C-alpha positions as CSV (number, residue, x, y, z in Angstrom):
1,M,0.0,0.0,0.0
2,K,2.8,2.4,0.9
3,A,4.4,1.7,-2.5
4,K,1.2,2.6,-4.3
5,I,0.9,5.8,-2.4
6,G,4.5,6.6,-3.0
7,I,4.2,5.9,-6.8
8,T,1.0,8.0,-6.9
9,V,2.7,10.9,-5.1
10,L,5.6,10.7,-7.5
11,A,3.3,10.6,-10.5
12,V,1.4,13.7,-9.3
13,I,4.7,15.6,-8.6
14,F,6.0,14.6,-12.0
15,T,2.8,15.7,-13.7
16,L,2.7,19.1,-11.9
17,A,6.4,19.7,-12.6
18,N,5.9,19.1,-16.4
19,N,2.7,21.2,-16.5
20,S,4.4,24.1,-14.8
21,C,6.8,24.4,-17.8
22,E,4.1,24.6,-20.4
23,Y,3.3,28.0,-21.9
24,T,-0.3,28.2,-22.7
25,G,-1.0,31.9,-23.0
26,T,-0.1,34.5,-25.6
27,R,3.0,36.7,-25.1
28,I,3.1,39.8,-27.2
29,D,5.8,42.4,-27.7
30,D,4.7,44.9,-30.3
31,K,6.6,48.0,-29.2
32,V,9.7,49.6,-30.9
33,I,11.5,52.2,-28.8
34,I,12.5,55.1,-31.0
35,K,15.0,57.8,-29.9
36,V,15.2,60.7,-32.3
37,V,18.3,62.9,-32.4
38,N,19.7,65.5,-34.7
39,S,23.1,65.2,-36.5
40,E,24.7,66.7,-33.3
41,G,23.3,63.9,-31.2
42,K,20.8,66.1,-29.4
43,N,17.4,64.7,-28.6
44,M,14.8,66.2,-31.0
45,F,12.0,65.9,-28.4
46,D,13.9,68.2,-26.0
47,S,12.3,71.6,-26.2
48,N,15.7,73.2,-25.8
49,T,16.9,71.6,-29.0
50,K,16.7,73.8,-32.1
51,N,13.8,72.8,-34.3
52,A,12.6,70.3,-31.7
53,I,9.7,67.9,-32.7
54,N,6.3,68.7,-31.3
55,I,4.8,65.4,-30.0
56,D,1.3,66.6,-31.0
57,S,2.4,67.0,-34.7
58,I,3.2,63.3,-35.0
59,K,0.7,61.0,-36.9
60,I,1.1,57.3,-37.5
61,Y,-0.6,55.4,-40.3
62,R,-0.8,51.7,-41.3
63,R,-0.9,50.3,-44.8
64,L,-3.6,47.7,-45.2
65,A,-3.3,44.6,-47.4
66,N,-5.4,46.3,-50.1
67,G,-2.9,49.3,-50.2
68,D,-5.1,51.8,-48.4
69,T,-3.8,53.6,-45.3
70,I,-5.6,54.1,-42.0
71,A,-4.7,56.1,-38.9
72,A,-3.1,54.0,-36.2
73,E,-5.3,53.1,-33.3
74,N,-3.9,51.3,-30.2
75,N,-6.5,52.6,-27.9
76,Y,-5.9,49.7,-25.5
77,D,-2.8,51.3,-24.0
78,I,-3.6,53.8,-21.3
79,E,-0.3,55.5,-21.8
80,A,-0.7,55.8,-25.6
81,N,-1.8,59.1,-27.1
82,K,-5.3,57.8,-27.8
83,G,-5.6,56.8,-31.4
84,K,-2.1,57.7,-32.4
85,G,-0.2,54.4,-32.3
86,F,2.5,55.6,-29.9
87,S,3.2,56.8,-26.4
88,F,5.8,59.2,-25.3
89,W,8.2,58.7,-22.4
90,E,8.6,62.2,-21.1
91,Q,11.5,61.4,-18.7
92,D,13.9,60.0,-21.4
93,K,12.2,61.7,-24.3
94,F,11.6,58.8,-26.7
95,L,8.6,57.3,-28.5
96,R,7.2,53.9,-27.9
97,F,6.0,53.1,-31.3
98,Y,3.4,50.3,-31.5
99,A,4.0,48.2,-34.6
100,T,0.5,46.7,-34.6
101,D,-3.1,47.7,-33.8
102,A,-4.4,45.2,-31.3
103,T,-8.0,46.5,-31.2
104,T,-8.4,47.1,-34.9
105,K,-11.1,45.6,-37.0
106,H,-8.4,45.0,-39.6
107,I,-7.2,41.5,-38.8
108,E,-4.0,41.9,-40.9
109,L,-2.8,44.6,-38.4
110,R,-3.0,42.3,-35.4
111,I,0.4,41.0,-34.1
112,T,-1.1,37.5,-33.7
113,E,-2.0,37.5,-37.4
114,A,0.5,39.6,-39.2
115,S,3.9,38.6,-40.6
116,S,4.9,42.1,-41.7
117,I,3.3,45.5,-41.1
118,T,4.1,48.7,-42.9
119,S,3.6,52.0,-41.0
120,Y,4.2,55.6,-41.8
121,I,5.3,58.2,-39.3
122,R,4.3,61.7,-40.4
123,W,6.5,64.1,-38.4
124,K,5.1,67.2,-40.1
125,H,3.2,67.8,-43.3
126,N,6.1,67.3,-45.6
127,D,8.2,64.8,-43.6
128,L,7.1,61.1,-43.8
129,D,9.1,58.0,-42.9
130,T,8.4,54.4,-43.5
131,I,8.8,51.6,-40.9
132,V,8.4,48.0,-41.9
133,T,8.1,45.6,-39.0
134,N,8.4,41.8,-39.4
135,I,6.8,39.7,-36.8
136,Y,8.2,36.5,-35.2
137,H,5.6,33.8,-34.3
138,H,6.3,30.7,-32.4
139,G,3.6,28.9,-30.4
140,G,1.9,31.5,-28.3
141,L,4.8,34.0,-28.8
142,H,4.5,37.1,-31.0
143,F,7.5,39.4,-31.1
144,I,8.9,42.2,-33.2
145,D,11.5,40.6,-35.5
146,E,13.5,42.8,-37.9
147,V,12.6,46.5,-38.2
148,Y,13.4,48.6,-41.3
149,Y,13.4,52.3,-41.3
150,N,13.2,53.9,-44.7
151,G,14.5,50.6,-46.2
152,K,17.5,50.3,-43.9
153,L,17.7,47.4,-41.3
154,M,17.7,49.2,-38.0
155,I,16.8,46.4,-35.6
156,E,18.1,42.8,-36.1
157,G,15.9,39.8,-35.8
158,Y,14.5,38.5,-32.5
159,K,16.8,35.5,-32.5
160,K,19.9,37.6,-33.0
161,R,19.2,40.2,-30.4
162,G,17.8,37.7,-27.9
163,S,15.2,38.9,-25.5
164,S,16.2,42.5,-25.5
165,Y,13.5,45.0,-26.6
166,A,13.4,46.4,-30.0
167,A,15.1,49.9,-30.0
168,M,16.6,52.2,-32.5
169,T,18.0,55.7,-32.8
170,I,17.2,57.7,-35.9
171,V,18.6,61.1,-37.0
172,K,16.1,63.8,-38.0
173,D,17.5,67.2,-38.9
174,R,14.8,69.8,-39.6
C-alpha cells in the first residue's frame, strides 16, 4: 500500500512539474523604442533643441493589405496618445511606437496574425518616414523581429538580439 501511495505521489509531482513548464498563454511584444536625435546627437524631443519635434504633430498610419492607409489606433494602452499608435516617455524623451493595432477591426494589423506591417510616421506635413516591422511567431509567442526604417535594417531579428527589446535611434534634422 505504501508503495502505491509513493508511486501516486511521485506521479502527481512529475505531472505538476511538467505542466508548470508549459506555456499556454499568448505573449506579445509589439513596441519599438525610437530615440530621435539631430546630427549633433541632441534629442529632438527636448524643447531646448533647435527645431525640436512637437509630439502633437506626429501622426502614424498603417498600410492595409489592399494598399489603403488608415490612422493608427492602439487605444488599448492607457499611456498611448489615444488613437495615435505611440506613447511618449517624457523622462527619457523617446517614442514607444506600436507596430500593430491590437484593437483594430483590420485583422491583418494584429500582431497575432501579421507577418509584416508597414507603418508611416508623419512628423510634419512634408516629412514622412516608413517603418516595416516583421513579426516572429512561435507557439503563443509574438514578437517584433526585424525592423526597417526607410528601407534600412535598424533592428536585427529577434533570434539575433535575444530577449532585448526592439530599440533604434534615428537622425532627424529639420
